[in-house]
N, C-alpha and C positions, 0 to 999 in steps of 0.2 A: 605097142599095139596100135599106134596112130597110123592111119592111112589104110587100115584093112577094111572098114566099112564106110562107104562114101556118105551114107545118110547121117552117120554119127559125126563125121568131120565136117559137114556143112554148117555154116554159121547162120543163124536165124536171128532176125532183127525184130523185136517186138515193140510196137508202138501204140500208144493209146489214141483213140479217135476222139476222146473227151476233150473239150476246151477247158482251160483253168477256170473260166467263170461258170461253166456248167457243173462243176463238181458240188456235191452236197454240202451245205453249210456256209458257202460263199455267196455274197450277192452279185447282182449283175455288174460286170466290170471289175470285179475285185481280183486281187492278185494273191496267190496262196501265201506269199511272205507278209501280206498286209500292206495298207496304203493304197494309193491310187496307182494305176498302171502309168509307167513312164511316158510323159508327153501327152497324156490324156486327161480328160476331165473326169470327176467322180462317176459319171453316168457312162463312162466308157468311149465317149465320142472324143475326137481330137479337138483341142482347143487352143487357138493361137495365143490368146491372152495368157494362159497358164504356161505355155512354152516361153513367152517373152519374159514373164515374171520369173521363171526359173532361170533363164538366162542372165537376167539382171541380178538375181541372188549370187549366181555363181561368179559374175564379174565383180560384185561388191565384196564377196569373200576373198577372192583372188587378190583385189586390190588391198583390202585390210591386211591379209598375210604378207604381202609384199612390203606394205609400209611398216609393219611390225618388224620384220627381218632386217630391212634398212635402218631403221631407228635403232634396234638392238646393236647391230654391227657398229653404228656411229657411237653409241654409249660406250660399248666395250673398247673401241678404239681410243676414245677420249680418256677413258680411265687408265689404259695401259700407257698411253703417251704421257699423261700427267704423272703417273708412277715412276716412269722412267726418265722423264724430263725435268723433274724437281729433285735436285741432289740433297735438298735440306731434308726430305722424307727418309733418306737412308740413315740418317742420324737417330731417328725415332726408333726404340727397340722395345718390344713388348714380349716378356717372357723369354728373352734371349733371342728373339726372331725379328729381324728388319720389317718395318711396317709395309713396305711394298710387297714382300713376300707373302705377308698375311692377306693383303688386299687380293694378290693374284691367286691365292689358294681359297680364300673364303668370301671375297668381296663380290665374286660374280653371281653367287647363288641368290642373293635378294634381287639383283637386277633381272635374272631369269624369271623368278617367281612374279616380279612386278609386270613384266612383259606378258607372261602367260595369263595373269588375271586380266589385264587390259584386253588382250585378244579374246579371251572367252566372253567377256561382257559385251565387247563390240560385236562379236559373232552373234551371240544370242539376241542382240538388239536388231541385227540384220534380218535374222530369221522371224522375229516377232513381226517386223514391218512387211516382210514377204507374206507371211501368213495373213496379216490383215489386208493386204492387198489382194491376195489370191481369194480370200473369202468375201471381198467387196465391202469391207468395212473402212477402208482407207479412202478418204476425201481428197479433193484437189490439193488442199492446203497442207496435208500431211506429207512429210517427206518419204520418199519411196527408198528401196534398196540401192538404186543408183544415185541417189542425191548426196550420199557420204554424210548424212546427217545435217546438211545444211538446211535452214528453215525456209 
């Protein structure tokens, strides 16, 4: 029966004329999902300082992630080369299994957990510094998110 009534087949687009900030229960410049609008200050006005701080935080987090990945790959490679390069380790047998097999099977998990903890702590520190700078609490002698923790 499609196509018999042109009024029924026409598509209608319904749009709201309300702005997100004008909805009841939300303050001025608020976003329905919470937080401040992207690239704007809490008052809804664009703020170059907030944009610069946010970009600095993103760069610091990217740098931290790349450093953790590179360090993790270096440690895993060193562990693998050590296990395969030292023939005396093949003679060590625990529960009928050679030590290099056990290290390859279970030895990487503590390394993964250690790097995950280091990354989580450093990322939280970067975010605390960003928040302090964004709120105006950071002084000139306090390192920012781009300083990499250097005093």
